[in-house]
N, C-alpha and C positions, 0 to 999 in steps of 0.2 A: 409427426408421429406420436401415437397415445402410448401412453407408460399405463400399465394398471397394475397393481397391486394390490396381495393379500397381506392381512393381518389375522395372526390366528394362536390360538393358545386355549390352556382350560378354564372354567368358567372362574371369572375374580380378578384375573390378571390384567387387567382394562383395557380389553378390547375397545368396549361402545364409549370408553368416557376417553380412548387417545381418538376414536372418530370423530369427537365433536370437538378437539383441539384442533383436530386437523382443518374441521371446516372454519374454525376462527380462523387459523392462517392462509383460509382459500382457499383448499387442497377438497376436488368434491369425495366425497367419502361417503360409505353406507355399510352399515351393520344389517347384514344379512337377515338378523331377527326383526329387525323393523321394516322391510320390506314386505308387504300385505302378500301372502300366496307366494314366496319366493322360498321360502320351508317350509318343513310339512315332519311331523310324526310319523312311522309307515309299522306295521308289521311287518317281521322279513320273512314270514308265511305264506299271508295271503296276497301279502302288496297292498292292502288296501291303508287308507290314511285312517288316522285314531287321535284322538284325544289325549293330552297327559296332563298329570293336576299333581299338587307335591305330593309328594313323598311313596311317591314308584318304588315297587322294590327291587332287586338285583332282575328278582326272575325276571320283569317286566323289561328292564332294560336290556338281556340279553335278549330278547322276544321283540324289539324294536329297533330302532334307528331314526336318526334325524339328517333328512335329507335336504338337500340343497337339487331346487331344479337347475338342470348345465342349461337349458335351451332360454329360461327365463334371465339367467344374470349374464347368460351370454348379451340379447337383448338390451338390455337394462345398461351397462357396459358399451354397447353400443347405439344405444338414444343420448349418450350424452358427446358435443362437442369439445368438452374439454382434454386438457392433453393430457392431464393425471388425472386415475381414477382410482381410490382407494377404495379393499371391499371387503372386511372385516366380520369373522368368525369364526365358527367350530362345525362342520357337518363331518357325518359318518362317512359320506362320499371325497373327502375332501383331496382324495387321492384326482379324482376323476375333473376335478375342477384345475387339480395342479399348471396344467399346463396352457390357462389362460392370462396365466400373471408373469408380467416379467421377473418380479424378486417375489419371495415369501419372506415374512415379519414373522417371528415364534414370538410372540413375549410370554417370559416365566420370570417367577419371581417362587418366593416361599413359602411352602404350603400355609403355616399359618397367617402369612400376609393374605392370601387368595381366599382360605377358609373366615378372617377376618372381613374382607372387602365381600365377601358371598354372606354372611350376615345382616351387617350394615349394610347394604345398598338398600334402594327402594325401590328400583325400575320394575322389579321384577321380583318373580317369587324361587325360580328356578335356585336351584342350591340348598334353598334355608332348610330346609328339613335333613336328618342326621342320617338318613338314608341315601339323599344324594349326595351330603359329602363325601360316605364312606362309599361311595359308587366311585364317584372321582377320583381319589385316595386311591384307588384299588388300579386304577388305567390311569394316569394322569402323565406318569415316570414316563411306561414304555409309549406312549404316544408323542410323546417331546424326543428322545432318541431316535422315535424314526422319524419324527417331520426334520431335528437337523441332519440323518442322516443322508434323507431324499435334497439337500442342499436351502435348508431355513438359515434367517439370519435370524440368531437369538438376539433376541433386546432383554436385557434386564431392569423390568418396574419394581426395585423394591428404592425409587427414587420418585421427586418430584412431576408430577403428569408430565409439565412442561419438559422440564429433560428428555423424558420417553417420546414424547413428539418430537422436541429437536432431535431423539439420535434417529428417526425413523424417517425424519426431512430430510436431512443430511445424506441418506442413502440411496434417494431418488435421484 
């Protein structure tokens, strides 16, 4: 029977890096941001897709949401014959996706750690602008509290990537 796991957390906690480390262990893993057409920014009022660019204001984030297409995600999960599937990412509609997963892992680390990682990463630009960092800092504590209350398993990422991947792998 297929087991499906979700790894979430704010930008900079290590979701994408953990996906790569789990792939090295032979675990079928995806980052929702890297699967074409799986996620998009939407205007909350018009429901139209829109484009994000670095430096968006708090007002822009209040009017938009980053959504994962649940049907496409289900298809993606079902299209593999692997026994274990790991999905990583953070979408505004994560609560709607919760029932797809056997377990949810919340990656957490100190503020200074995830901000430093965001600034230093080269994969993409999200979070590099000070307005984006301020936005993340304004909501992440509430997000983490809610996610843990929903039953997520907390994984501290203030350690080596190998340790983080091993902690998650041991809970499969």
